[in-house]
Wavefront OBJ file of the C-alpha trace (Angstrom):
o trace
v 27.549 32.253 36.321
v 28.834 32.901 32.464
v 26.950 30.771 29.728
v 29.595 28.483 27.650
v 28.956 27.903 24.352
v 31.039 24.614 23.562
v 32.145 23.305 19.922
v 33.710 19.890 19.278
v 35.822 18.835 16.586
v 35.912 15.437 15.394
v 39.016 14.880 12.944
v 42.583 13.972 12.449
v 45.685 15.810 13.856
v 48.391 18.293 12.250
v 51.456 18.434 14.176
v 52.746 21.591 12.539
v 49.440 23.375 13.821
v 47.724 24.627 10.846
v 45.133 22.006 10.033
v 42.947 19.231 11.503
v 42.203 19.434 15.121
v 44.740 22.058 16.171
v 43.628 24.566 13.245
v 39.857 24.005 14.727
v 41.058 24.367 18.414
v 42.600 27.842 17.480
v 39.723 28.749 15.665
v 37.269 28.178 18.329
v 39.413 29.741 20.732
v 39.889 33.082 18.840
v 35.892 33.166 18.244
v 35.219 32.749 21.692
v 33.807 29.356 22.055
v 34.778 26.641 24.412
v 36.755 23.647 22.297
v 36.789 20.199 22.529
v 38.352 17.372 20.176
v 37.899 13.627 19.558
v 40.715 12.674 17.660
v 40.075 10.160 14.295
v 43.481 9.693 13.261
v 47.065 10.892 13.730
v 48.772 12.303 10.940
v 52.122 12.897 10.552
v 52.025 15.690 8.034
v 53.616 19.405 7.296
v 53.296 22.158 5.223
v 54.622 19.829 2.260
v 52.219 17.397 2.568
v 51.221 13.842 4.689
v 53.720 11.724 5.639
v 52.138 8.994 7.521
v 48.792 7.985 8.706
v 48.154 6.422 12.255
v 43.978 5.732 12.646
v 42.737 5.368 15.996
v 41.489 2.189 17.145
v 37.870 2.378 16.842
v 36.910 1.214 20.576
v 39.515 4.441 21.486
v 37.469 6.242 19.112
v 34.035 5.605 21.019
v 35.424 6.022 24.340
v 36.578 9.546 23.454
v 33.180 10.054 22.095
v 31.466 9.036 25.069
v 34.085 10.947 27.192
v 32.332 14.089 26.039
v 29.045 13.222 25.392
v 28.411 11.398 28.648
v 29.843 14.624 30.619
v 29.981 17.881 28.329
v 27.046 20.085 26.503
v 27.797 19.961 23.114
v 26.029 23.137 21.256
v 27.753 22.339 17.744
v 29.825 19.700 15.803
v 32.024 19.616 13.643
v 33.803 16.865 11.734
v 36.907 16.613 9.420
v 38.575 13.446 8.445
v 36.871 10.312 9.250
v 39.002 7.551 7.694
v 36.810 4.670 7.265
v 33.030 3.601 7.440
v 32.888 1.763 11.011
v 34.763 5.093 12.269
v 31.954 6.947 10.602
v 29.145 4.663 11.975
v 30.664 5.143 15.797
v 30.412 9.341 15.172
v 26.659 8.860 13.548
v 25.463 7.189 16.455
v 26.119 10.671 18.589
v 24.950 12.730 15.578
v 21.155 10.793 15.361
v 21.087 11.086 18.792
v 21.962 14.622 19.471
v 20.334 18.337 19.021
v 22.964 20.576 17.967
v 23.939 21.621 14.842
v 26.354 19.730 12.850
v 28.980 21.239 10.477
v 30.810 18.613 7.844
v 33.766 19.556 6.196
v 34.344 16.423 3.737
v 37.669 15.886 4.339
v 38.970 13.677 1.496
v 42.322 15.018 0.213
v 44.656 17.363 1.935
v 45.897 20.645 0.178
v 49.041 18.616 -1.034
v 46.492 16.206 -2.942
v 47.532 13.295 -0.210
v 44.562 10.936 -0.024
v 42.910 10.913 3.436
v 40.348 8.857 3.708
v 39.822 4.944 2.422
v 37.973 5.071 -1.072
v 34.997 2.724 -0.153
v 34.347 4.863 2.931
v 33.519 8.336 0.740
v 29.972 6.600 -0.283
v 28.920 5.610 3.440
v 29.927 9.257 4.037
v 27.844 11.105 1.289
v 24.996 8.369 2.036
v 24.600 8.409 5.619
v 26.555 10.998 7.007
v 25.607 13.841 4.796
v 21.833 13.798 5.713
v 22.553 14.436 9.485
v 23.913 17.614 8.254
v 23.266 21.358 9.100
v 25.661 22.251 6.795
v 28.539 20.422 4.427
v 31.241 22.503 3.391
v 33.174 20.844 0.010
v 35.657 22.667 -1.947
v 35.397 22.091 -5.760
v 37.616 18.633 -5.475
v 35.205 17.303 -2.673
v 32.105 18.458 -4.472
v 32.910 16.838 -7.657
v 33.589 13.366 -6.142
v 30.577 13.893 -3.560
v 27.423 14.585 -6.668
v 29.325 13.296 -9.518
v 29.177 16.098 -11.521
v 31.835 18.245 -13.195
v 32.546 21.802 -12.046
v 33.975 24.302 -13.959
v 31.893 27.431 -13.806
v 30.101 29.089 -10.972
v 26.522 27.950 -12.261
v 28.069 24.750 -11.844
v 29.092 25.349 -8.330
v 25.481 26.427 -7.552
v 23.821 23.144 -8.945
v 26.189 21.056 -6.924
v 24.932 22.628 -3.702
v 21.463 22.270 -4.920
v 22.273 18.455 -5.654
v 23.435 18.129 -2.121
v 20.604 19.302 -0.413
v 17.963 18.021 -2.800
v 19.335 14.953 -3.471
v 21.637 14.022 -1.079
v 19.721 15.223 1.986
v 22.483 17.549 3.336
v 20.653 20.652 5.330
v 22.514 23.190 3.324
v 25.804 23.057 1.286
v 28.401 25.715 1.048
v 30.983 25.509 -2.345
v 33.945 26.860 -1.952
v 35.305 28.560 -4.941
v 39.036 28.530 -3.907
v 39.835 26.215 -6.836
v 38.485 28.907 -9.100
v 40.105 31.631 -11.035
v 39.024 35.266 -10.138
v 37.478 36.365 -6.866
v 37.111 33.756 -4.155
v 33.459 33.312 -4.152
v 31.221 30.575 -2.393
v 27.686 29.924 -2.807
v 25.495 28.666 0.252
v 22.184 26.812 -0.379
v 19.975 26.180 2.083
v 17.139 24.487 0.710
v 15.313 27.560 -0.456
v 17.768 30.154 -1.415
v 21.012 30.768 -2.847
v 23.268 33.127 -1.066
v 26.655 34.348 -2.457
v 29.583 35.392 -0.380
v 32.545 36.701 -2.442
v 36.119 37.930 -1.289
v 39.016 39.338 -3.510
v 41.626 36.265 -4.336
v 44.845 36.604 -2.185
v 47.733 36.021 -4.030
v 49.674 33.514 -1.749
v 50.289 29.854 -1.797
v 49.956 29.965 2.293
v 46.552 27.830 2.293
v 47.367 24.823 4.771
v 44.441 24.249 6.433
v 42.019 26.713 5.314
v 39.324 24.378 4.905
v 39.289 23.141 8.160
v 39.513 26.672 9.775
v 36.336 28.146 7.328
v 34.163 24.957 8.639
v 35.467 25.308 12.319
v 34.696 29.169 12.624
v 30.975 28.580 11.015
v 31.052 25.507 13.968
v 31.872 28.224 16.492
v 29.389 30.525 15.286
v 26.507 28.125 15.361
v 27.426 27.008 18.906
v 26.781 30.536 19.941
v 23.330 30.455 18.471
v 23.860 32.452 15.586
v 21.670 31.748 12.448
v 23.389 30.003 9.864
v 23.620 32.801 7.108
v 24.859 34.996 9.740
v 27.558 32.062 10.707
v 28.423 31.774 7.128
v 29.103 35.095 6.363
v 31.561 36.021 9.606
v 33.322 32.452 9.055
v 33.875 33.853 5.252
v 35.425 37.181 6.811
v 37.561 35.692 9.114
v 39.557 33.015 6.862
v 39.902 35.849 4.263
v 41.638 37.571 6.824
v 43.156 34.477 8.322
v 44.913 34.035 4.824
v 45.124 37.466 4.142
v 47.862 37.396 7.264
v 48.818 34.042 6.674
v 52.629 32.714 7.753
v 55.289 32.510 5.158
v 56.567 29.521 7.161
v 57.422 25.484 6.374
v 58.612 24.540 2.856
v 55.296 24.000 0.884
v 51.972 25.730 1.410
v 52.001 27.837 4.985
v 49.131 27.989 7.316
v 46.874 31.054 8.246
v 47.209 33.362 10.916
v 44.094 32.488 13.195
v 44.796 35.573 15.921
v 45.092 37.910 13.249
v 42.142 36.870 11.440
v 40.052 37.389 14.368
v 41.541 41.066 15.320
v 40.887 42.272 11.406
v 37.316 40.674 11.597
v 36.371 42.585 14.806
v 38.133 46.066 13.313
v 35.551 45.877 10.528
v 32.754 44.945 12.450
v 33.396 47.574 14.640
v 33.882 50.226 11.272
v 30.004 48.480 9.984
v 28.679 49.767 13.101
v 30.253 53.098 13.218
v 28.948 53.378 9.746
v 25.552 52.840 10.651
l 1 2 3 4 5 6 7 8 9 10 11 12 13 14 15 16 17 18 19 20 21 22 23 24 25 26 27 28 29 30 31 32 33 34 35 36 37 38 39 40 41 42 43 44 45 46 47 48 49 50 51 52 53 54 55 56 57 58 59 60 61 62 63 64 65 66 67 68 69 70 71 72 73 74 75 76 77 78 79 80 81 82 83 84 85 86 87 88 89 90 91 92 93 94 95 96 97 98 99 100 101 102 103 104 105 106 107 108 109 110 111 112 113 114 115 116 117 118 119 120 121 122 123 124 125 126 127 128 129 130 131 132 133 134 135 136 137 138 139 140 141 142 143 144 145 146 147 148 149 150 151 152 153 154 155 156 157 158 159 160 161 162 163 164 165 166 167 168 169 170 171 172 173 174 175 176 177 178 179 180 181 182 183 184 185 186 187 188 189 190 191 192 193 194 195 196 197 198 199 200 201 202 203 204 205 206 207 208 209 210 211 212 213 214 215 216 217 218 219 220 221 222 223 224 225 226 227 228 229 230 231 232 233 234 235 236 237 238 239 240 241 242 243 244 245 246 247 248 249 250 251 252 253 254 255 256 257 258 259 260 261 262 263 264 265 266 267 268 269 270 271 272 273 274 275 276
C-alpha cells in the first residue's frame, strides 16, 4: 500500500478560494499531501476585503479536532486564523499531545487590512501557541506585533526572527519580506543559523492568500518528512511561481495560481537536476 503523507490545516474559510482553508487544501493537493481541515471561522471575504465573520462554536471546533485526531494519521499541522483565546486553548491541547511538525501562520490582519482575530487573543497566541511551533511565518506587520519592535530594514527582520526564537520560544522563525521594497527577501532563523531566501519582486497586486499558500507549502513538505530548510526553500519557489502566474480576477487583490506554481516549480527542479 502506498504511504500517504497527511497534512492538517486549522483555519478560517474564504468562499472565493484564494486564502484560508481553501488555499491550504489546494496547496496540499498540488504538493501531493493528503489534505484535512478543521474550520475555526466562516469568513465572508473576497479579493476586496472581509465582509462578515462567524466564529465556529467552541464545542464544534473541539468535535472537529477530535474527529481528525481520533481517526486519521497527522504528519504535519498548520494553523491560520484562530479567532479567540478559548479556540487557541482547544487547539493547543492537540498540539501539545502530538508528535508532528507544527507551522503557525499568525494570521491577524487580512491583505485588505481587515482585523481577523480579537485583540486580547494576540498575546495568548504569542505566549502559549508560539512555543509549540516548529516554525512561525509572520509577515512584517505580524512580526512587529509579536515582537513589539519596529521593522524597517533587513537587519530589523533578522533581529525579529531571533527574538521570536530566542525570547518567545518558537522552534524557528521565517520573517517574510513581501512588504519591504526591492527583492522579496525572507529570513529563516532556526536557533543556530540565519538563512536567506531571495526572489525578484513581481509587480502585481494579485497577492490574495500568499501567506496562507506559503505556510501551507512548508507544511506539505514537512508532512512528507523533508527537513525544515528544504521545506522552506521549496515553499519559497512554490509561492513565487504562484504569484508570478496569479489570476487577474475579482475587483481587489486577485488570488495566486496554485497549479501553475507546481508545474513551474517541477520544471525548475528538473532543469537543476539536468545541470548537475
